[in-house]
C-alpha positions in Angstrom: -9.1 -22.7 -31.7 -9.1 -23.5 -35.5 -11.4 -22.5 -38.4 -13.4 -25.2 -40.1 -15.0 -24.1 -43.5 -17.8 -26.8 -45.1 -20.5 -26.9 -47.0 -23.9 -26.8 -45.0 -27.4 -27.6 -47.0 -29.9 -24.7 -46.4 -32.3 -27.0 -45.0 -29.9 -27.7 -42.0 -29.5 -23.9 -41.1 -31.8 -22.4 -38.6 -32.1 -18.9 -38.1 -32.4 -17.5 -34.6 -35.6 -15.2 -34.4 -33.8 -12.3 -32.7 -31.4 -12.2 -35.9 -34.0 -11.8 -38.6 -35.2 -8.2 -39.4 -39.1 -8.3 -39.0 -40.1 -4.9 -39.9 -39.4 -2.6 -42.9 -38.3 -5.5 -45.1 -40.1 -3.9 -47.9 -38.1 -0.7 -47.6 -34.3 -0.8 -48.4 -33.6 -4.4 -49.3 -32.8 -3.6 -52.7 -29.6 -1.5 -51.9 -28.0 -4.5 -49.8 -28.7 -6.7 -52.4 -27.1 -4.6 -55.5 -24.3 -4.3 -53.0 -23.8 -8.0 -52.6 -24.3 -8.1 -56.3 -21.5 -5.6 -57.1 -19.0 -6.1 -54.5 -19.6 -9.8 -53.2 -20.2 -10.9 -49.5 -17.9 -8.4 -47.8 -18.8 -10.2 -44.2 -18.6 -14.4 -44.1 -21.7 -15.8 -42.7 -20.9 -17.5 -39.3 -22.8 -20.5 -37.9 -22.3 -22.7 -35.1 -23.1 -26.8 -35.2 -25.7 -27.7 -32.5 -25.0 -31.3 -32.2 -28.2 -32.1 -29.9 -30.4 -30.7 -32.8 -27.9 -31.7 -35.7 -28.6 -28.2 -37.2 -26.5 -25.2 -37.8 -27.6 -22.0 -36.1 
């Protein structure tokens, strides 16, 4: 298996509903945002290509 890195336009990315925080987003979002600003993104964003829908998930 090889790793492939490529630019993906945001309009081609679909987020799975079960992957999204739906409750309490008003609370505690500042800490991760500040951490990302200070330290950068510590975990890469992973996606896979769905050729049937021509989108990344």
